[in-house]
VEXZARO-511598 format. One record per residue (C-alpha): residue in three letters; x, z, y. Coordinates in steps of 0.001 Angstrom, whole numbers, plus 500000, padded with zeros to 6 digits. Layout:
N
<rec><type>ALA</type><u>X</u><w>Z</w><v>Y</v></rec>
...
This chain:
251
<rec><type>MET</type><u>947186</u><w>116987</w><v>317887</v></rec>
<rec><type>GLN</type><u>949625</u><w>114535</w><v>319510</v></rec>
<rec><type>ILE</type><u>953179</u><w>113212</w><v>318034</v></rec>
<rec><type>PHE</type><u>954929</u><w>110759</w><v>319802</v></rec>
<rec><type>GLY</type><u>955506</u><w>107296</w><v>317745</v></rec>
<rec><type>VAL</type><u>958419</u><w>104779</w><v>318381</v></rec>
<rec><type>ASP</type><u>958350</u><w>101300</w><v>316554</v></rec>
<rec><type>ILE</type><u>961808</u><w>099493</w><v>316651</v></rec>
<rec><type>GLY</type><u>961333</u><w>095663</w><v>315946</v></rec>
<rec><type>GLY</type><u>963535</u><w>093033</w><v>316049</v></rec>
<rec><type>SER</type><u>962491</u><w>091718</w><v>319258</v></rec>
<rec><type>GLY</type><u>961049</u><w>094989</w><v>321378</v></rec>
<rec><type>ILE</type><u>961109</u><w>098693</w><v>321105</v></rec>
<rec><type>LYS</type><u>957692</u><w>100252</w><v>321814</v></rec>
<rec><type>GLY</type><u>956018</u><w>103482</w><v>321569</v></rec>
<rec><type>ALA</type><u>953420</u><w>106054</w><v>322749</v></rec>
<rec><type>PRO</type><u>951811</u><w>109461</w><v>321925</v></rec>
<rec><type>VAL</type><u>949536</u><w>109036</w><v>318973</v></rec>
<rec><type>ASP</type><u>946319</u><w>111381</w><v>318821</v></rec>
<rec><type>LEU</type><u>946604</u><w>112077</w><v>315041</v></rec>
<rec><type>ASP</type><u>942947</u><w>113123</w><v>314998</v></rec>
<rec><type>LYS</type><u>941802</u><w>109934</w><v>316130</v></rec>
<rec><type>GLY</type><u>944357</u><w>108166</w><v>314652</v></rec>
<rec><type>ASP</type><u>945294</u><w>105955</w><v>317340</v></rec>
<rec><type>LEU</type><u>947238</u><w>105929</w><v>320775</v></rec>
<rec><type>ALA</type><u>946603</u><w>108518</w><v>322974</v></rec>
<rec><type>GLN</type><u>948404</u><w>106640</w><v>326133</v></rec>
<rec><type>GLU</type><u>948823</u><w>102950</w><v>326762</v></rec>
<rec><type>ARG</type><u>952155</u><w>101973</w><v>324934</v></rec>
<rec><type>HIS</type><u>955473</u><w>101257</w><v>326594</v></rec>
<rec><type>LYS</type><u>957651</u><w>098577</w><v>325409</v></rec>
<rec><type>VAL</type><u>961269</u><w>097594</w><v>326309</v></rec>
<rec><type>LEU</type><u>963011</u><w>094696</w><v>325110</v></rec>
<rec><type>THR</type><u>965262</u><w>095117</w><v>321716</v></rec>
<rec><type>PRO</type><u>969176</u><w>094847</w><v>323018</v></rec>
<rec><type>HIS</type><u>971534</u><w>092048</w><v>321558</v></rec>
<rec><type>PRO</type><u>973314</u><w>093116</w><v>319621</v></rec>
<rec><type>ALA</type><u>970795</u><w>095723</w><v>318597</v></rec>
<rec><type>THR</type><u>973618</u><w>098266</w><v>317827</v></rec>
<rec><type>PRO</type><u>972786</u><w>101971</w><v>316931</v></rec>
<rec><type>GLU</type><u>974178</u><w>103009</w><v>320586</v></rec>
<rec><type>GLY</type><u>972533</u><w>100560</w><v>322516</v></rec>
<rec><type>VAL</type><u>968969</u><w>100916</w><v>320306</v></rec>
<rec><type>ALA</type><u>968793</u><w>104764</w><v>320737</v></rec>
<rec><type>ASP</type><u>969029</u><w>104187</w><v>324290</v></rec>
<rec><type>CYS</type><u>966187</u><w>102069</w><v>324497</v></rec>
<rec><type>VAL</type><u>964243</u><w>104515</w><v>322395</v></rec>
<rec><type>LYS</type><u>965182</u><w>107354</w><v>325003</v></rec>
<rec><type>GLN</type><u>963742</u><w>104892</w><v>327573</v></rec>
<rec><type>VAL</type><u>960829</u><w>104690</w><v>325595</v></rec>
<rec><type>VAL</type><u>960181</u><w>108622</w><v>325262</v></rec>
<rec><type>ASP</type><u>961492</u><w>109351</w><v>328645</v></rec>
<rec><type>HIS</type><u>958528</u><w>107267</w><v>330256</v></rec>
<rec><type>PHE</type><u>956306</u><w>109863</w><v>328740</v></rec>
<rec><type>GLY</type><u>957928</u><w>112737</w><v>329449</v></rec>
<rec><type>TRP</type><u>957823</u><w>113533</w><v>325955</v></rec>
<rec><type>THR</type><u>959235</u><w>117046</w><v>324765</v></rec>
<rec><type>GLY</type><u>958117</u><w>117298</w><v>320964</v></rec>
<rec><type>PRO</type><u>958646</u><w>115850</w><v>317894</v></rec>
<rec><type>VAL</type><u>959083</u><w>112227</w><v>317770</v></rec>
<rec><type>GLY</type><u>958183</u><w>109694</w><v>314434</v></rec>
<rec><type>VAL</type><u>960573</u><w>106409</w><v>314858</v></rec>
<rec><type>THR</type><u>960185</u><w>103312</w><v>312565</v></rec>
<rec><type>PHE</type><u>963487</u><w>101205</w><v>311693</v></rec>
<rec><type>PRO</type><u>963126</u><w>097651</w><v>310199</v></rec>
<rec><type>GLY</type><u>965332</u><w>098274</w><v>306890</v></rec>
<rec><type>VAL</type><u>965825</u><w>100794</w><v>303946</v></rec>
<rec><type>VAL</type><u>965670</u><w>104461</w><v>305327</v></rec>
<rec><type>THR</type><u>966497</u><w>106863</w><v>302811</v></rec>
<rec><type>ASP</type><u>965668</u><w>110915</w><v>303248</v></rec>
<rec><type>GLY</type><u>964173</u><w>110608</w><v>306430</v></rec>
<rec><type>ALA</type><u>967638</u><w>109654</w><v>308097</v></rec>
<rec><type>THR</type><u>970081</u><w>107359</w><v>306701</v></rec>
<rec><type>ILE</type><u>969970</u><w>103496</w><v>307077</v></rec>
<rec><type>ARG</type><u>970881</u><w>101405</w><v>304045</v></rec>
<rec><type>THR</type><u>969745</u><w>097922</w><v>305423</v></rec>
<rec><type>ALA</type><u>969948</u><w>096215</w><v>308615</v></rec>
<rec><type>ALA</type><u>968699</u><w>092818</w><v>308131</v></rec>
<rec><type>ASN</type><u>967621</u><w>091856</w><v>311652</v></rec>
<rec><type>VAL</type><u>969149</u><w>094224</w><v>313699</v></rec>
<rec><type>ASP</type><u>973352</u><w>095097</w><v>313864</v></rec>
<rec><type>PRO</type><u>974770</u><w>095649</w><v>310611</v></rec>
<rec><type>SER</type><u>976879</u><w>098529</w><v>311945</v></rec>
<rec><type>TRP</type><u>973329</u><w>100286</w><v>311304</v></rec>
<rec><type>ILE</type><u>974140</u><w>100496</w><v>307933</v></rec>
<rec><type>ASP</type><u>974742</u><w>104175</w><v>306661</v></rec>
<rec><type>THR</type><u>974008</u><w>105548</w><v>310015</v></rec>
<rec><type>ASP</type><u>972458</u><w>108792</w><v>310032</v></rec>
<rec><type>ALA</type><u>969706</u><w>107637</w><v>312311</v></rec>
<rec><type>ARG</type><u>967751</u><w>110897</w><v>312452</v></rec>
<rec><type>ALA</type><u>971033</u><w>113007</w><v>313600</v></rec>
<rec><type>LEU</type><u>971753</u><w>110046</w><v>316417</v></rec>
<rec><type>LEU</type><u>968470</u><w>109805</w><v>317779</v></rec>
<rec><type>GLY</type><u>967946</u><w>113317</w><v>318221</v></rec>
<rec><type>GLU</type><u>970950</u><w>113827</w><v>319963</v></rec>
<rec><type>ARG</type><u>970144</u><w>111266</w><v>322295</v></rec>
<rec><type>LEU</type><u>966863</u><w>112297</w><v>322566</v></rec>
<rec><type>GLY</type><u>968263</u><w>115907</w><v>323532</v></rec>
<rec><type>GLY</type><u>967590</u><w>117818</w><v>320265</v></rec>
<rec><type>LEU</type><u>964162</u><w>116812</w><v>319632</v></rec>
<rec><type>PRO</type><u>962872</u><w>116754</w><v>316242</v></rec>
<rec><type>VAL</type><u>962965</u><w>113561</w><v>314804</v></rec>
<rec><type>THR</type><u>961604</u><w>111723</w><v>311859</v></rec>
<rec><type>VAL</type><u>962802</u><w>107611</w><v>310619</v></rec>
<rec><type>VAL</type><u>960749</u><w>105680</w><v>308625</v></rec>
<rec><type>ASN</type><u>960566</u><w>102095</w><v>307230</v></rec>
<rec><type>ASP</type><u>958770</u><w>100016</w><v>309684</v></rec>
<rec><type>ALA</type><u>956589</u><w>098589</w><v>307010</v></rec>
<rec><type>ASP</type><u>955920</u><w>101571</w><v>305426</v></rec>
<rec><type>ALA</type><u>954979</u><w>103505</w><v>308740</v></rec>
<rec><type>ALA</type><u>952749</u><w>100605</w><v>309295</v></rec>
<rec><type>GLY</type><u>951276</u><w>100914</w><v>305804</v></rec>
<rec><type>VAL</type><u>950745</u><w>104685</w><v>305595</v></rec>
<rec><type>ALA</type><u>948172</u><w>104401</w><v>309044</v></rec>
<rec><type>GLU</type><u>946355</u><w>101418</w><v>307524</v></rec>
<rec><type>MET</type><u>945838</u><w>103168</w><v>304583</v></rec>
<rec><type>GLN</type><u>944881</u><w>106673</w><v>306431</v></rec>
<rec><type>VAL</type><u>942667</u><w>105288</w><v>308947</v></rec>
<rec><type>GLY</type><u>942730</u><w>101416</w><v>309007</v></rec>
<rec><type>ALA</type><u>942295</u><w>098642</w><v>306316</v></rec>
<rec><type>GLY</type><u>943204</u><w>100205</w><v>303465</v></rec>
<rec><type>ARG</type><u>941051</u><w>103329</w><v>304194</v></rec>
<rec><type>GLY</type><u>939560</u><w>104769</w><v>300709</v></rec>
<rec><type>ARG</type><u>941173</u><w>101938</w><v>298647</v></rec>
<rec><type>ARG</type><u>942545</u><w>102677</w><v>295169</v></rec>
<rec><type>GLY</type><u>944671</u><w>100517</w><v>292706</v></rec>
<rec><type>THR</type><u>947413</u><w>098439</w><v>294273</v></rec>
<rec><type>VAL</type><u>947520</u><w>097527</w><v>297916</v></rec>
<rec><type>ILE</type><u>950281</u><w>095626</w><v>299594</v></rec>
<rec><type>LEU</type><u>950586</u><w>095592</w><v>303385</v></rec>
<rec><type>LEU</type><u>953023</u><w>092637</w><v>304996</v></rec>
<rec><type>THR</type><u>954316</u><w>092714</w><v>308602</v></rec>
<rec><type>PHE</type><u>954862</u><w>089009</w><v>309744</v></rec>
<rec><type>GLY</type><u>957596</u><w>089462</w><v>312677</v></rec>
<rec><type>THR</type><u>960842</u><w>088675</w><v>313194</v></rec>
<rec><type>GLY</type><u>961053</u><w>089116</w><v>309331</v></rec>
<rec><type>ILE</type><u>958689</u><w>090422</w><v>306754</v></rec>
<rec><type>GLY</type><u>958185</u><w>093935</w><v>306338</v></rec>
<rec><type>SER</type><u>956391</u><w>095200</w><v>303253</v></rec>
<rec><type>ALA</type><u>954432</u><w>098716</w><v>302305</v></rec>
<rec><type>LEU</type><u>953293</u><w>099317</w><v>298398</v></rec>
<rec><type>PHE</type><u>950658</u><w>101615</w><v>297598</v></rec>
<rec><type>VAL</type><u>949344</u><w>102473</w><v>294314</v></rec>
<rec><type>ASP</type><u>946385</u><w>104766</w><v>294248</v></rec>
<rec><type>GLY</type><u>947020</u><w>105722</w><v>297577</v></rec>
<rec><type>VAL</type><u>950489</u><w>106565</w><v>296853</v></rec>
<rec><type>LEU</type><u>953766</u><w>104923</w><v>299176</v></rec>
<rec><type>VAL</type><u>956473</u><w>103204</w><v>296846</v></rec>
<rec><type>PRO</type><u>958929</u><w>103475</w><v>299593</v></rec>
<rec><type>ASN</type><u>961193</u><w>100606</w><v>300928</v></rec>
<rec><type>THR</type><u>959975</u><w>097761</w><v>298899</v></rec>
<rec><type>GLU</type><u>961631</u><w>095305</w><v>301202</v></rec>
<rec><type>LEU</type><u>959642</u><w>092503</w><v>299550</v></rec>
<rec><type>GLY</type><u>960599</u><w>090271</w><v>302733</v></rec>
<rec><type>HIS</type><u>963735</u><w>089476</w><v>300935</v></rec>
<rec><type>LEU</type><u>962312</u><w>088007</w><v>297591</v></rec>
<rec><type>GLU</type><u>963713</u><w>084193</w><v>296771</v></rec>
<rec><type>LEU</type><u>961298</u><w>081975</w><v>298024</v></rec>
<rec><type>ASP</type><u>962447</u><w>077893</w><v>297783</v></rec>
<rec><type>GLY</type><u>965967</u><w>079346</w><v>297260</v></rec>
<rec><type>HIS</type><u>965957</u><w>081168</w><v>300413</v></rec>
<rec><type>ASP</type><u>965288</u><w>084796</w><v>301849</v></rec>
<rec><type>ALA</type><u>961264</u><w>084793</w><v>301847</v></rec>
<rec><type>GLU</type><u>961270</u><w>086121</w><v>305585</v></rec>
<rec><type>LYS</type><u>963444</u><w>082844</w><v>307008</v></rec>
<rec><type>ARG</type><u>960764</u><w>080794</w><v>305476</v></rec>
<rec><type>ALA</type><u>957489</u><w>082664</w><v>306099</v></rec>
<rec><type>SER</type><u>957980</u><w>084918</w><v>309018</v></rec>
<rec><type>SER</type><u>956206</u><w>084642</w><v>312438</v></rec>
<rec><type>LYS</type><u>959751</u><w>083783</w><v>313767</v></rec>
<rec><type>ALA</type><u>960225</u><w>081081</w><v>311088</v></rec>
<rec><type>ARG</type><u>957076</u><w>079551</w><v>312345</v></rec>
<rec><type>GLU</type><u>958201</u><w>079317</w><v>315763</v></rec>
<rec><type>ASP</type><u>961782</u><w>078435</w><v>314967</v></rec>
<rec><type>HIS</type><u>960396</u><w>075407</w><v>312959</v></rec>
<rec><type>ASP</type><u>957659</u><w>074645</w><v>315550</v></rec>
<rec><type>LEU</type><u>954947</u><w>075019</w><v>312624</v></rec>
<rec><type>SER</type><u>951191</u><w>074886</w><v>313492</v></rec>
<rec><type>TRP</type><u>949260</u><w>077834</w><v>312373</v></rec>
<rec><type>GLU</type><u>947424</u><w>075777</w><v>309845</v></rec>
<rec><type>HIS</type><u>951050</u><w>074217</w><v>308422</v></rec>
<rec><type>TRP</type><u>952850</u><w>077799</w><v>308279</v></rec>
<rec><type>ALA</type><u>949380</u><w>079293</w><v>306620</v></rec>
<rec><type>GLU</type><u>948888</u><w>076844</w><v>303748</v></rec>
<rec><type>HIS</type><u>952392</u><w>075852</w><v>303049</v></rec>
<rec><type>ARG</type><u>954753</u><w>078961</w><v>303950</v></rec>
<rec><type>VAL</type><u>952364</u><w>082083</w><v>303770</v></rec>
<rec><type>ARG</type><u>950026</u><w>081207</w><v>300855</v></rec>
<rec><type>THR</type><u>953333</u><w>080249</w><v>298695</v></rec>
<rec><type>TYR</type><u>954586</u><w>083662</w><v>299771</v></rec>
<rec><type>LEU</type><u>951620</u><w>085564</w><v>298758</v></rec>
<rec><type>ALA</type><u>951171</u><w>083664</w><v>295607</v></rec>
<rec><type>HIS</type><u>954697</u><w>084900</w><v>294498</v></rec>
<rec><type>VAL</type><u>954084</u><w>088277</w><v>295533</v></rec>
<rec><type>GLU</type><u>950660</u><w>088555</w><v>293728</v></rec>
<rec><type>MET</type><u>952291</u><w>087428</w><v>290549</v></rec>
<rec><type>LEU</type><u>954923</u><w>090194</w><v>290787</v></rec>
<rec><type>PHE</type><u>952354</u><w>092550</w><v>291518</v></rec>
<rec><type>SER</type><u>948783</u><w>091721</w><v>290981</v></rec>
<rec><type>PRO</type><u>947515</u><w>093700</w><v>294156</v></rec>
<rec><type>GLU</type><u>943737</u><w>094023</w><v>294918</v></rec>
<rec><type>LEU</type><u>944140</u><w>093863</w><v>298356</v></rec>
<rec><type>PHE</type><u>946622</u><w>092030</w><v>300953</v></rec>
<rec><type>ILE</type><u>946816</u><w>093877</w><v>304494</v></rec>
<rec><type>ILE</type><u>948366</u><w>091360</w><v>306987</v></rec>
<rec><type>GLY</type><u>949961</u><w>093267</w><v>309813</v></rec>
<rec><type>GLY</type><u>952585</u><w>092902</w><v>312776</v></rec>
<rec><type>GLY</type><u>952233</u><w>090727</w><v>315924</v></rec>
<rec><type>VAL</type><u>950127</u><w>088114</w><v>314055</v></rec>
<rec><type>SER</type><u>947189</u><w>090281</w><v>313178</v></rec>
<rec><type>ARG</type><u>945772</u><w>090112</w><v>316328</v></rec>
<rec><type>LYS</type><u>945709</u><w>086111</w><v>316004</v></rec>
<rec><type>ALA</type><u>944496</u><w>086093</w><v>312200</v></rec>
<rec><type>HIS</type><u>941443</u><w>083871</w><v>312929</v></rec>
<rec><type>LYS</type><u>943728</u><w>081194</w><v>313525</v></rec>
<rec><type>PHE</type><u>945590</u><w>081136</w><v>310003</v></rec>
<rec><type>LEU</type><u>943922</u><w>083649</w><v>307281</v></rec>
<rec><type>PRO</type><u>941101</u><w>080669</w><v>306903</v></rec>
<rec><type>HIS</type><u>943798</u><w>078250</w><v>305758</v></rec>
<rec><type>ILE</type><u>945348</u><w>080902</w><v>302753</v></rec>
<rec><type>GLN</type><u>943454</u><w>079559</w><v>299607</v></rec>
<rec><type>GLY</type><u>944088</u><w>080183</w><v>296032</v></rec>
<rec><type>ILE</type><u>944746</u><w>083645</w><v>296312</v></rec>
<rec><type>LYS</type><u>943178</u><w>085927</w><v>294188</v></rec>
<rec><type>ALA</type><u>943564</u><w>089290</w><v>296128</v></rec>
<rec><type>GLU</type><u>941388</u><w>090117</w><v>299130</v></rec>
<rec><type>ILE</type><u>943330</u><w>089483</w><v>302343</v></rec>
<rec><type>VAL</type><u>942046</u><w>091516</w><v>305565</v></rec>
<rec><type>PRO</type><u>944213</u><w>091829</w><v>308755</v></rec>
<rec><type>ALA</type><u>945618</u><w>095223</w><v>309732</v></rec>
<rec><type>GLN</type><u>942817</u><w>097181</w><v>311917</v></rec>
<rec><type>LEU</type><u>945709</u><w>098956</w><v>313924</v></rec>
<rec><type>GLN</type><u>947224</u><w>095212</w><v>314691</v></rec>
<rec><type>ASN</type><u>950534</u><w>095864</w><v>316070</v></rec>
<rec><type>ASN</type><u>949961</u><w>099607</w><v>316868</v></rec>
<rec><type>ALA</type><u>949968</u><w>100333</w><v>313135</v></rec>
<rec><type>GLY</type><u>953902</u><w>101285</w><v>313225</v></rec>
<rec><type>ILE</type><u>953640</u><w>103816</w><v>315906</v></rec>
<rec><type>VAL</type><u>950709</u><w>105259</w><v>314649</v></rec>
<rec><type>GLY</type><u>952419</u><w>105656</w><v>311172</v></rec>
<rec><type>ALA</type><u>955291</u><w>106994</w><v>312863</v></rec>
<rec><type>ALA</type><u>953721</u><w>109898</w><v>313965</v></rec>
<rec><type>MET</type><u>951863</u><w>110450</w><v>311133</v></rec>
<rec><type>ARG</type><u>954954</u><w>110940</w><v>309338</v></rec>
<rec><type>ALA</type><u>956663</u><w>113025</w><v>311802</v></rec>
<rec><type>ALA</type><u>953567</u><w>115281</w><v>311522</v></rec>
<rec><type>GLY</type><u>953943</u><w>115411</w><v>307779</v></rec>
<rec><type>HIS</type><u>957659</u><w>116062</w><v>308209</v></rec>
<rec><type>GLN</type><u>956796</u><w>119224</w><v>310641</v></rec>
<rec><type>ALA</type><u>954233</u><w>120751</w><v>308415</v></rec>
<rec><type>ARG</type><u>957011</u><w>121181</w><v>305693</v></rec>
């Protein structure tokens, strides 16, 4: 069975059909740049470009970098245009895609669902936290395999700042930090704070940096929880979006 997944990020919008039996992309993903400003209309046009690239005519799962309630309504928009707030994204995208059934889910929650089902968290019980490091920091919290949605732990306060302003991948680039310095002084401090609050057994590190885990994970010391990179790497959001869409279609 195949469902289409789209992952909306602060810098790019990417998508592909997902083979749910294999838990991976069925075709090579297609990516376009996120428009700036990232308004609802502009982003919807880009989602349509990605879906149309494959000639897709079935259900579509779409991630969004913010709080999503009821699989439709956007409540926060830290890394896209604030006009997204209170937008019915399901209705907007469904209309733009010619009436295709659309499911919308928080981006990190989608990545977490994929990693817990077919990736680094498969079969793990207890408390597991996936963190995506990119334009911001997304989070997905699981307790005995059950998702606690929309946690948004990237907005915890860290050293007087939003944590993602200090420890995201974009912060590393903006401040021209080495991988070692970023890992030792920014990511480790952030993980220690999250660990103090939630005492997870496992951290899964996702987002684009998961492809380069060897450059920074060895430099994160003093964390009690196990720390592993996301197995699906930066495709986890696409796969998880498709999984959530398949779940909605089955209801």
